[in-house]
C-alpha positions in Angstrom: 131.1 91.1 103.9 130.6 94.7 105.1 127.3 95.8 106.7 125.4 98.8 105.6 122.8 101.1 107.2 119.9 99.0 106.0 121.2 95.7 107.5 119.7 94.6 110.8 122.2 95.3 113.6 122.3 93.9 117.1 120.6 96.1 119.7 123.1 98.2 121.7 121.5 99.5 124.9 121.2 103.3 124.6 121.9 103.5 120.9 119.7 103.5 117.8 120.3 103.3 114.0 119.7 106.2 111.6 116.4 104.5 110.6 115.2 104.2 114.2 116.2 107.8 114.9 114.2 109.0 111.9 111.1 107.1 113.2 111.6 108.5 116.7 112.0 112.1 115.4 109.3 111.7 112.8 111.6 112.9 110.0 113.2 111.2 107.0 116.5 109.3 107.2 117.9 111.8 104.8 117.2 114.6 107.3 118.9 112.6 110.1 122.0 112.3 107.9 121.7 116.1 107.2 121.6 116.8 111.0 124.6 114.5 111.6 126.7 116.1 108.8 125.9 119.6 110.2 126.8 118.5 113.7 123.3 119.0 115.1 123.1 115.3 116.1 126.2 113.5 117.3 126.6 110.0 116.0 129.3 107.3 116.3 130.4 105.0 113.5 130.6 101.3 114.3 132.1 99.6 111.2 129.9 100.9 108.4 126.9 101.8 110.6 126.1 105.1 112.3 124.7 104.8 115.8 123.0 107.6 117.7 122.7 107.8 121.5 119.2 107.8 122.7 120.3 110.6 125.2 121.4 112.6 122.1 117.9 112.2 120.6 116.2 113.3 123.8 118.3 116.5 123.8 117.9 117.2 120.1 115.5 120.0 119.2 114.8 121.0 115.7 115.7 124.6 115.1 115.1 126.7 112.1 118.1 126.2 109.7 117.5 129.4 107.8 117.4 132.9 108.9 114.3 134.0 110.9 112.0 136.3 109.1 112.7 140.0 109.8 109.6 141.2 108.0 106.1 139.7 107.9 105.0 139.2 104.3 102.4 141.7 103.1 98.9 141.0 101.9 98.5 140.0 98.3 95.6 139.9 95.9 95.9 137.3 93.1 95.5 138.3 89.5 92.6 136.8 87.5 94.8 134.1 85.9 96.3 133.1 89.3 93.4 132.9 91.6 93.1 130.5 94.5 90.1 128.2 95.0 89.4 126.8 98.5 87.3 123.8 99.5 86.6 123.6 103.3 85.1 120.5 104.8 83.9 120.3 108.4 83.3 116.7 109.5 82.5 115.0 112.7 84.9 112.4 114.1 83.5 109.1 115.2 83.4 108.8 119.0 86.8 107.8 120.6 88.7 107.9 117.3 91.0 110.9 117.8 94.1 108.7 118.3 93.1 106.5 115.3 92.7 109.6 113.2 96.1 110.8 114.2 97.7 107.5 113.2 95.8 107.4 109.9 97.0 110.9 109.0 100.6 110.0 109.9 100.3 107.0 107.6 99.0 109.2 104.8 101.9 111.6 105.3 104.5 108.8 105.5 103.1 107.0 102.4 102.8 110.2 100.4 99.2 109.6 99.4 96.2 111.9 98.9 98.2 114.9 97.6 95.1 116.3 95.7 96.8 117.1 92.4 97.3 120.8 91.8 96.8 121.9 95.5 99.2 124.6 96.7 98.2 124.0 100.4 96.3 121.3 102.4 95.4 121.7 106.0 93.6 119.5 108.5 92.6 121.4 111.7 91.4 120.1 115.1 89.9 123.0 117.1 89.8 123.0 120.9 86.3 124.6 120.8 85.0 121.6 118.7 86.9 118.5 119.9 84.6 116.1 118.0 85.1 117.7 114.6 87.9 118.4 112.2 88.2 120.9 109.4 89.9 120.1 106.1 91.0 122.9 103.7 92.3 122.2 100.2 93.6 125.2 98.2 94.2 125.1 94.4 95.6 127.6 92.0 92.8 127.9 89.4 95.3 127.9 86.6 96.5 124.4 87.4 93.5 122.9 89.2 92.2 119.6 87.8 88.6 119.4 86.6 85.6 118.8 88.9 85.5 115.1 88.2 89.2 114.5 89.0 88.8 116.6 92.3 85.7 114.5 93.3 87.5 111.2 92.6 90.5 112.3 94.7 88.2 113.4 97.5 86.2 110.1 97.4 89.4 108.1 97.7 90.4 110.3 100.7 87.0 109.9 102.3 87.2 106.1 101.9 90.6 106.0 103.6 89.3 107.9 106.6 85.7 106.4 106.7 86.4 104.4 109.9 87.5 107.6 111.8 85.4 110.4 110.2 81.6 110.4 109.8 81.3 111.7 106.3 77.5 111.8 106.5 77.9 114.8 108.8 80.3 116.7 106.5 79.6 120.3 105.6 81.2 121.6 102.4 82.0 125.2 101.6 84.0 126.4 98.5 85.0 129.7 97.2 87.7 132.0 96.0 90.5 133.6 98.1 90.1 137.4 98.2 93.5 138.2 99.8 96.4 136.1 101.2 100.1 136.4 102.2 
C-alpha cells in the first residue's frame, strides 16, 4: 500500500517532511509545496513522500514573490459610507509572561480564532519603551461592522483566552474614527 504525505515516516537524519518544514518555517504546508514547485526550496521524493534537507531549510529565506513597490501609496480620506472605526486597547502583561503570550498568539493564529468579524485590520504591538504592556488595535469598516453587542462578545472571548497572560483590569480603551489612511 503506497504511503502519502500524512503518514508517519521513519526519521532520516538531516531531512524533514513537508509538515515538519511548515512547522519549522511557521508557514502552511500549502506554502511549502508552493516554494518547492517554484524551486525556492529543494526537495527529494522518496516513494510518495517529499523530504526536505534541514540544511536547505536553514538557507531558505522568504523573499517577496511579487514586484517591490515603486511608489508609496498616497494618503486617503474615507467617504462617509466607508469610514474606519478603531478600537485601541493598552493592557499590562502579567510579570514573566512574554513567552507565554507569544505562544498563545501563535495558537490563535494557527487555529484561526478571534478574527473579530468585519475587521479590516488587527494589530498587536509590543513596544520597546513599554516592555510590560501590549497594545491591541482592531479596525472595522463602519459599513460592515457588527453591532456593539457582537463586538463586546467577541472581545470578551478574546480577553478570556488571554486572561492568564494579560491583566485586563489594567486595560485602557480608546475608540474613534480614522481621519486619514493609506
